[in-house]
N, C-alpha and C positions, 0 to 999 in steps of 0.2 A: 367518626367523621363529623365535624361541626355542620349544623344546618345551614349556616351562611359562611361564606369565605370571600370577603370583599377583595382581598389582594389577588386571589386566584382569578376572580372575574375581571379585575382591572388589567392584569397581564394578558388575559385572553382577549380582552377588547383592544388593547394596544396592538397585539399581534394581528388581529383581523383588520384593524385600520391600516396597518402597515402593508399587509398583503393587498388590500383594495387599492391603496395608493400606487404600489409598485406595479401592479398588473392592470391598472386603470379599469377596475371593475367596481360595481356597487357592493356594499356590504352584504346585501341579500344574496347576491351571487356567491360571495365567499362563504356565507353561512351554508348555503346548499351544497357547495363543492366539498366543504369540510365534512358535512354530514354524510354525503355519498361515500366519501373516502373511508368513513368509519363504518360503512355498511348500513347506514340509516336511510330512511326515505325522505331525504331533504335535510334542511337546516334547523328544524324545530328543536331538536335536542340541544344543539349549540346555543340557540337563542334562550332556551330555558336555563341552561347552566349560567349563561351570561347575565340575564336580566334578574334572575332570582338568586344570584350569588351562590350558586350551588356547585359542588364538586361532583363529577361523574361517580356513580356508585361503583363502577368497575374500574379497577386499576389499569386494565388493558386499554380502556378508552383514554385515560390520562396519558399513558405512554405513547399510544399511536397518534394522539392529537399533537403531542410534543414533537414527534418525528415529522408529521405531515407539515406542521407550521414551519419547522426548521428547513425542510426541503423547499418551501416556497419563500424563504427569506423573511419570515415573520418575526424572528427573534433578533433584537438589536445587538444582543451580546449574550455571553454564557451566563452572566449573573441573572438575567431575566428568566432564562430557561431553567436554571437551578431553582430559583424561587418558585416558578410555576409548578415544577415537579414536587418540591417540598410541600407547598401549600395544597397540592393535590393528593398528598399522602403517600408519595412514592418512597419506598424504604431504602432505595439505592440511587438517590438523585445524582450524586457525584459520578458514580459509575456510568449511568446513562448519559450524562452530559458529555463524558469523554467518548462514548460511542457515537453520539450524534455529531460531535464536533471533532472527528479524528484528524481532520486536515487543517487544524489551526497552524499558524506559522511555527516553524521549528524553534525550539528554545535557543536563545542567544547566549547560552552559558559560555563563558570564556574558554577558548581552546586550551589555555594554559591549565585549566582544571581537568582536562582529559589526558589519558595516557598517550604517550608519544607514538607507540606502536601497538597494534591489536593482534594478539596471538590467541587463536582459538575461535572465538565467536565471529560472526559476520560484522562487517563495517556498517555501523548505523548512523554515524555522524558524517555528513557530507564533507567536512573539511579534512577528514582522515582518509578519504577515498582518492586514489591516484590512478591516472591512466584511463585506458579503455576509450580514448577519444574516437577512434574509428568506429567502434561498436556503438557508442552513444550516438554518433552522427547518423548511423543507419537506423537505429531504433527510433530516434525522435523525428527523422524524416518520414518514417512510416506513420507516426502519430500526429504530425503537425500538418493536418490537412482537413478539409471538410468531410472527407470520407476516409476514416482511419483504416489502417491495415494491421494485420496480426503478425506477431513476431515470435519465433521459437528460438530459444537460447539453449545450447548444449555445452557440456564440459565435464571433465573428470571431477570426482570429489575433490574439494578444496581448490577448485580452479577460480572461484569467486562469483559463482552464479547468484547466490543469495545476496551478497554485498551489492552486486550490480542491480538487482531488482529493487533493493531498498534505495539505492542512489537515484534510480530513475524516478521514483515517486516522491522524493524529497528535494532534489536539487533545484527544481524550478520555482519552489516556493520558500526557499530558505533565505532569511535576511542576509544581505551581503556582509554584515558584521559578524556572522557566524561562519563565514567561509575564509579560505586563504586569500591573500591579496591576488587579484587578477584571476581568480578561479572562475571559469566560464559557467554561466547558468542560463543564458538566454536561448534555450533550445526550442522554446515554444513561442508562437506569436502572442497568444493570449493565455498564459499559464493559469491565471486566476479562474478561468472557466472550467478547468479540468477537474474531474473527480477521480479518485484512486482507491482501489481496494486491493490489499495484499492478502493472499491466501497461501498458507503453508499446509500442504496435505499431510504433514506429520502432526498437525494440531488436531486433537481429538474432537474439537467442536465442529469440525467440518468433515469428519470421516464418514458421515452418512448423508444421504441426499437432503433430508429435512434440515439438518444442521447447516449444510452448505447453503441452501437456498435462503434460510433465515439470516444467516451471517451476512450475505451480500446485501439483502434488503436493509438490514439494520445499519450497515456501514454506509449505505447511500441515503439513509434517513427516509426511506420509502416505507409506506404502511407494511407491517409485517404481522399478519394474522397468525396466531399460535398454531393453528392447523392449516398447513400449506401444502398444496400439491403442485405439480409441475405446470399445469395449465394456469393456475392462479399466479404463480411466479412470473411466467412469461407475460401474462396480461398486465401485472403491476409494473414490470420493467418497461413494457411498451408504452404504458399510459403515463408514467412519471419521468422517464428518462428524457432530459432536455439538454443537459450539458455533455460535452465529450467526456466519456467515462472509460477508464482503462482498468481491467481486472488482471492483476499479476498473479500467476499461479506457480508456486514453487514445488519442486518434487512431484511433477504431474504424473510421473510413471506409477506412483502409488495409487492415484485415483483411477488410472486407466485399467488397472487389474483388480479394482474393488468392485464386487458384484452389486454394491449399492448404486453404482453409477452405470445405468443400463444404456443400451444403444439409443433408446428414446431420449434419455437425458442428454447425451452428446449431440444428437440431432437438434435438440431444442437450443443448446448453446450456439451451435452453428447457425441456426436460423436467426437467432437474436442478432448476431453480429453481421450476418450476410444480407438479411432481407427485411428485418422488422424494425430496425432502429435508425435507418437513414445514415449509416456510416458513423454514428455517434458512439458505438460501443466496440472496443477492441480488446483482444487478449494478448498478453505477453506471457509465454510459458517458459519454464526452465526445467530441464531434465538432464540426466547424466549422459543419455544417448541421443544421437541425432534422429530425426523423424523416421527415416526408413527403418532404422533398427527398432524404434518403438513400434512401428507398424508390424514388423515381423514378430516381435515379442508377444503381440496380442493374438496372433494366429488368425486374425481377420482384419479387414480394413476398418479404420476408425473414421467416421464421417467428420468428426471434429478436427482431426489433425490435417485434413485436406485443405483447410482454409488458411494455412500458414504459408504464405508466399515468401516470407523473409526468414531465412534460417542462418543463425550465427553460432559458430563454434568458438568457444573461448580457448585461447592459447596463452602464452606468457605475454607480459607487457613488452613494448619495445624498449630499447636501452635508455632512450631519453626519459621515458616515463618512469622507468625503474630508478634512474638517478634522481629524479625529482622526489621520489619517496625517500630515498636514502638521505637526501639533503634536508629533509624535514626534521631531522634529529635535533633536539635542543642542545646537544653537545656535538660539535662538528666531528665528522669522521675524516680521517686522512684519506688522500687519494688512493693510497695503497689498500686501505681497508675497504673503500668503496669498490675498487676493482675486484677485490677478493669476494665481496658479497655478490657482485654481479655474476662472477664466474660460477660460484657454487649454488646460486639460487636459480640460474637459468632464466632470471627475470620473472619467475612466477610470483605473483603477489603474496601468496601465503608464505612461501619460503623467504621472500624479502622481509616480511614482517618479523619472522622468527629470528633471522640472522641479525637484523637491525636491532631488535630488542635485546638480543644476547650481547651485541657489541656495546650498546648503550649502558647496560648494567656493568659490563667490564670496565668501561671508562669511569663510571662512578665509583667503582671499587678498586681501581688501579691494578687490574689483573694483567698478566703478561699475555702476549699474543698466543703463545702456546696453549695457555689455559682456555682463553675465550674461544679460540678457533676450534679446539677439541669439543668444548661444550656446544658450540653452534652446530657442528656437524652431527653430533649426537641428537640434538633437538630436531633437526630436519629429517632424521633417518626414517621415521614412519611415513614420510610424504615424498620419499625419493622417487616413487613411481611417476610423479609429475615430470621429472627430468627425462623419463623414457616415453612420455606421451608424444605422439607425432603432431 
């Protein structure tokens, strides 16, 4: 590490000046607050690094300083943050930048470059998501208030739970140029204030308590000490959470039966949402079963599940929403084809995507009705249980 690093010091100074301006504080106060956040006794270490053009000896200090400054709005752009990390000797600056700025505006890649229909994986691009207007209205009504409320979503496999969670946390901040014409996105009064964390309990990074706690802090750009216990986690969230924050948890039934997540853990999450964050923290969870069934499966009451006053069970789309999806095909389907797809999909989004994709390929290859319809029915065979779902 070089004994002097003027560019690192310059970027640190600009960030401190920006925080002082934004928060109407003196630079000395900002020095001290940053020092305390790093576990130091005041701002002397920050001033030493700044005035002597030194880089912290510990990589952990560089990383945590970058996160803390980001949380307080000190970085003007990603370029400055990336330069700060690189000059500070961070070996994975680009990776950390994407962690610290996960909620940058969604790419405006042309919709024409995307596949017309999505078969298999969840819908990630908002312009490819159709329907669920009633469910979205209920969810965003619960979140669009000074005291947010928690929402539980349930539905059979392939009913669209994961796609819905991704849509919730991207639609309000997606540029209109990346949406369909007239696609509604004004669900929140102040969408720019909201912070979002998506957690998939199938992700091995969050399958134990330590990984889960660190993942949340890092996604929110909060200080994340490498050795973290539950008390420290709660204290950091209470201290640093300012903006409305929504944590989306997918496949939560996996976590509820994981011994890593004790009853004390669930009590802590409940307390954070209910009592410690002034209504600025809400959870939206998704599971295959409704809450009463989840409770029974545990064999004991879950304190966390009791905070979900809004429960939504996903069914098929209504026919108008289903026809909007069908009409999005780049090659128009005949009215007879559209009616056939409606009939055999039951308006379930996953089945609609499969049938529409099969029909589109058939049109491109000039297949007969007999061939493409036979292929379509074979393709949806593994998911026909959806048609029997009440």
